[in-house]
TORPAVEX-172360 format. One record per residue: x, y, z of N, C-alpha, C in turn. Coordinates in steps of 0.2 Angstrom, whole numbers, plus 5000, padded with zeros to 4 digits. Each point is the difference from the previous one (the first is absolute). Layout:
<atoms>
XYZXYZXYZ...
</atoms>
This chain:
<atoms>
500449945000499650065000500450065000499950054995500450065000499750055004500550035004499850055005500350074997499750054999500350064998500150055005499849985006500150045006499850074999499450014998499750074999499750025006500250065002499650035006500050074999499450035001499950075000499850035007500350055002499850035006499950084999499450015001499750074999499750045006500350065001499750045005499550044998499450005003499450044998500050055006500250074998499950055006499250015001499950005006499350005002499850075003499550034998499850075002500250025007499749955004500150025007500649955003499849955003500449945002499649944999500249945000500749985000500349994993500649994999500349984994499849934998500049994993499849944998500649974995500349955002500549974996499749944997500049994993499749954997500549954997500049945002500549954998499749954996500249994994499749954995500649964997499849944999500549954997500349955005500649984999500349955004500550035005499849995006500550035006500449945002500650004998500549955002500750035001500549955001500750035001500350044994499749994994500250044994499750075000499450015003499750064999499950045007500149975005499950035007500450065000500650014997500450075001499650064997499549984995499650064998499550025005499749955004499650025005500350045006500649975002500450035005500250074998500250014994500250074998499450055000499449974998499450055000499850015007500149955005499850015007500550055003500750004998500550045003499950074998499750014994499850074997499450035004499749965003499450035004500250045006499650055001500150045007499449985004500149975005499449985005500150045006499550045001499950055006499649975005500150025006499549975006499350024998499649955000499350014999499849994993500549994995499949994993499749924999499849994994499849934999500349984993500149944999500249974994499649944999499849994994499649944997500449974995500249945001500349964994499549964997499950024994499449964996500449954996499849945002500349944997499549964996499550034998499549974996500349974993500550034998500349984993500649955001500149985006500649965002499849934997500549974996499849934998500449955003500650025004500449955004500450045005500149975006500350035005500449945004500750015000500449955004500250035006500449975004500250025007500450065000500450024995500350064999499550065000499449994996499550054999499750015007499849945003499750015007500450045005500749985000500450045004500150074999499950024993500050074998499450035003499449975000499450035003500150005007500349955004500150015007500450065002500650014996500450065001499650064999499650004995499650064999499550025006499749945003499650015006500450035005500649975001500550025006500150084999500250024994500250074998499450045002499449984998499450045001499950015007500149955004499950005007500550045004500650004997500650045003499850084999499750014994499850074998499450025004499649965003499450025003499450004995500149974994499549994995499749945000499450004996499649935000500149974993500049945000500149964993499449955000499750004994499549954998500249964994499849944999500149964994499349994997500050014993499349994997500149964994499449964998499949964994500549945000500149975006500449945000499649944997500449964997499749944997499949955007499449975000499849965006500649955001500349974995500649965001500650035004500150064998500650045003499850025008499350015001499850025006500149945005499849944997500149935003500749995003500550024995500749995002500250055006499750064999500150055006499849985006499449975000499749975006500449955003500249954996500449955002500650025004500350064997500650035003499950045006499350015001499850045006500150084998500050014994500150074998499350045000499549965001499350045000500050045006500449995005500050045006500450064999500450004995500450064998499650054995499749974995499750044995499350005001499750054997499250004999499949994993499649954998499849994993499450034998499950024994499450034998499949974992499450004999499849974993500250054994499950065002500250054994500450065003500350034996500450065002499650055003499450014997499550055003499849985007499949945002499849985007500650015004500649994998500650015004500150075001499950054995500150075001499550025005499449985000499450025005500249985007500449945000500149975007500650055003500450034996500550045003499950085001499450024997499850075001499750015006
</atoms>
């Protein structure tokens, strides 16, 4: 099976808050630097919110999961809130097995995640 390791990470500036980072494609050890770079470019202020929209995610390996965990850690350190949106039920199952459902809040859509952080 040919993997082209395509991943797009797009920041949608939101009129008020929170920021919405849309991640689409395969999130694996080849593409995770793109997500880390996008996250490093974000300025998270106390009370701010960040939604990572994963509805376009087709694959996520352990490096992808650890990048999301470090995004959560960074948001926490900054006093900002982070929510994940649009996760595939299969990926949510993996997060639950790893106990990460205690770390993250999951929402069906980016809109619901935005509403939860406002």
